[in-house]
C-alpha positions, 0 to 999 in steps of 0.5 A: 519574459518570453526569451528565445535563442535565435541561431543562424550563421548568416550574420545579416539574417541574424541581425534582421531576425533579432530585430523583428522578434525584439519589436515583437516583445521577445527577448532574443539572444543570438548564436552564429553556430551550433556549438555556440548555441549549446554553450548559451543553453548550458549557461543560461537555465531561463532559455527554453525556446530555440529557433534555428536555421537549418543549413549551417556549417560543421553542425547543422540545425537538424544535428543541433536539434538532436543534440539539444534533445538528447542532452539533459539541460534540466528543462524541456527545451522547445525547438523550431527549425528554420528552413528554405526547404518546405517539401514533405521529405525535409519536414519529415526529417526535421521532426524526426529529429525531434523539432517541435515545429517547422517554419519555412523562411519566407512565412509571413512575420505574423505567421512566424510570431503566431507559430512562436506564441503556440510554442510558448503556450505549449512550454507553459503547460509542459512546465505547469504538469512538470511542476505538478508531477514535482509536487506530487512526488514530493507529496508521495514521498512524504506519505511514504515516509510517514507510513514507513515510520508508522510501521516502525512505531507498530513493530514496537508493540509486538511482544516477544512472549509467545506463551501465556498460561496454558497456551502456546501462540505463534503468529505472522502478519504481513501487508500487501503495502506498508500498511494493511487492514489485517489485525490479530491479538490475544490477551488474558482476561482472568486467571482462567480465560484467554481470548484471542481474534483475527479480523480482516478489514475490507480494502487496503491502506490508511482507512483500513488500518485505521479501522483495524486500529479502532477494532483493536482499541474496542476489544481492550479489556483493561477497563470492564466498565468500558470494554465490550469483552467484560460487563460490570456486575454487582457481585464478586468478581464484579464482571463477566466475560461476554460471550463471543457473539455479544462481542461481535454484536456490540462491534456490529453496532458501533461500526455499522456503515454510513454513506460516509463510511463504507468499511466492514470487516470479517472476524473471529473471536474466541474465549478458551478456559485455559483449565478445561480446554473449553473454547467459545467462538464466534465468527463474522463472515470469516474463513473457517477455523482450522481445528488440528487434533494433536493426538490423532494429527488430523485437521478439520474446519470449523466455522459459521455461516454468518454476515460481516461486521459493520454491513447490516444492523440486523445481523445476529451472531451465535456462539459455538463451543469446542472441547479441546484436548491438550496439544490441540491447535486452532488456526485462524487466518485471513484469506490473503493466505488461502487466495494466493495465486499461481496462475489461475489456481489458488492455495485454497482453504483445503491446501491450508488445512493440509499444510497445518497437518504436514507442519504438526511435527514442527515447534508451534512458535515456528509453524506460522512462519513455516507455513507462510514460506510454504505458500511463497514457495508454492506461488513462486513469489516473495510478495503476496497480492493481499494482507496475510495474517495467520495465528495458531494457538495451542492448548497445552493443558492446565497443570495444578500449581501453575502461577496465575497471571496478573490480569491487571496487566493484559497482555495484547498482541497487535501483529498488524502487518508485520512478519 
């Protein structure tokens, strides 16, 4: 139903226009002054079209238009000024007051009706857009709530224990949105070995987060026959630990990109012998590790030139080895921390290396938090443009008589997205 509020202080004109418009199929409500019109609009939520005379006592049509446009009636109101004036100045004055259209009183009825019909078409389009925006807002609110709920569930996966046999660990992982594509973790493979890793899936949001979770599940070492970090053997202990390059190779075969899925990720995977300090690692397109020498206090980059995981099926990875001394630390990080910006300047990998050395005197369990806060202070901003993950692993040395861990219960960290 096309309802019109007709406003005119001239009762004769009001009755005449009401009769004309009613014959053309419109439902007409009348008001003889501006205050009465405002009261009707307040009470009648189904009226969205106002046709008002310009010249009226106390409150003319222009002032009524201004009040209608300023007021919050909870809906859009289409306002047409009807006047005996047709000069350019009057038209500009009316449009500037907020009028959607301007009609001269001696306009032929057919033209008046055509303009009114055009106004209702505009109203229909506006209402449709408003409805769709409301639906989008509701959908966004639902998605946001779901992501926040997922985030709360993820927090429960984070352990409070930052120490395994022979190693002390600290980590921070912060998403650029509710969830991100970074993942880091560590686990006890057996009595002698600890594995740790950090990966960064390209992009942000749900798809990247889902892939990082999937990769984490693939790395889970609780089932030797189904795990990519262990292989079953026929002789005791009936398994062998896969070399880091073998782990990356299997991940690359499992997550190779397709036309439907163009995601890929960078990664570092390492295995540390907690008794000897010998560490094996492999890198897939990831920023270099920072090796802090505990005794000397200096730090160096260790890395490899390699391809990311999931982009090419022909890629070969390699395993490199380091001999750690007690107190040495390995720092793994995503490029979100080194590419933090202040103007045109980036924090950089070299800035990261220097910060690692400067923080060496602090407790290991606090160093990642202190480093991230240092970058925040440097960039003069609390938030990061990209996901940020940092993991530090200190080999504390092995003391004879230490109680071996229960390797049936693999300790895993899913430090995804959270500080």
